[in-house]
N, C-alpha and C positions, 0 to 999 in steps of 0.2 A: 462873505464876510470870513476871515481868517480866525479860529478858534484861539484862544490865548493858551499857551504851552506852559509847562512848569519853567522852560527856558524863558519865555517872553517874561514871566513873573519873577524869576531870579534876576534878568535883565532890569526890570524896573526898579526891584531894591537897591541894585546896585546904583542906578543912575540917582534914585533919590539918595542914599547915602553920600555920593559924589556931590549932588547938586545942593545938600544941607552945609557942604562945606566949601561951596565955590570951588571946587576944584577943577569943574569943564575947563576953566582957561588954561589949565596945564595938560589937557589930554589931547593933544595933538596925536596924529597917526603916528609920527615919527616917534614921540616921546610914548606913546602906548606900547610901540612895538619894542623899543630898549626896555619897558618896564618888564614886558613878558620874557625878554630873554635874560632880564635879571632874575625875575622868579624862577626860571628855569634851571639857571646856574645854581641857586641856592637849593633848589632840591637835588640837582646833581652833587653839589658840597656837601650833603649829608651821606653820601655813598661813596665820597672820594676816597680811596686809597683801601677799600674794603674789597675782598673776595665774595663770590657767592655767598659763602656760607657765615660770612661775617655780615654782611646786607641782611639775610634771614636772620641771624641774632638779634641784629640791630632793630627791626621791624618788631622782632618779637616782644619786644619792650613798650609797654604802651605809651609811655612818654615821647618814645622816639617815634611811633608811628603817629603820633598825634603831631609830630613836627612835619611827618611827611606828607599827610593830610591836609596840614594849615599851607604848605607850599602847593601843593595840589590846588588848593581853593583858590589862592592868590594866583597861580597859571589860568584858572579857568575864569576867574572874574576880570584880567586882562584879556582874556581871548573875547569874552562878552562885550567889552567894551570897544576893542578893536571892531567886532562884528557891527556893534551899534553905530560906530564912527562911520563905516563905510556903507551901512544898510544892507547888511548881509542877514539873508536867513538862515542860520546856524543848521537846521534841520534838514533843510535844502541843499546846503553845500557839502554837508555830511555825506547827504545819501548821492550826491551827485560823484565825490570823490570815491566812496565806495563802490560806484560802478567803474569809473575809471580803473580803480585798483584791482576789481575783479577782471577786467581785461590785461591789465598790466601782469597778474599774478594769478594765471590759471592754475586751479587745483592739481590738475594732473601735471602741472610743471613746478608748481611751487611748493606742495606740502611737504612740509618738514626738512625745507631749505632756507637758510638765510640770504640766499644770493640776492642781488638786486634784479630787478626787471630785466636789465640789459644784459645780464649774466646767466639768464637762464635760456635753455633751449628751446625754440616756439615748437 
């Protein structure tokens, strides 16, 4: 029997929030994916037209940091809803992806480099 994780508990809270409002009817995979993209765009919008120094100044302001955190929370909520919809185990799929990425990006070839896996020499 699987032990309930913090992710499981968060997902349950999110589902209760959704169900209390009868929103599941709107939560098909397509619309959840679109919602995830919109929330990601809202995060990007906070940094639009700012250089690295301006971004650092922006997030040093507590109100702005809270805006970033709110968008991150929205993104994570949508991720958990998508995972729930497809019955994906978040911990398992993240571990599997990390394993895949460790093969695609070996430390000796990718350390300190922003090159995509197909651009690094094997």
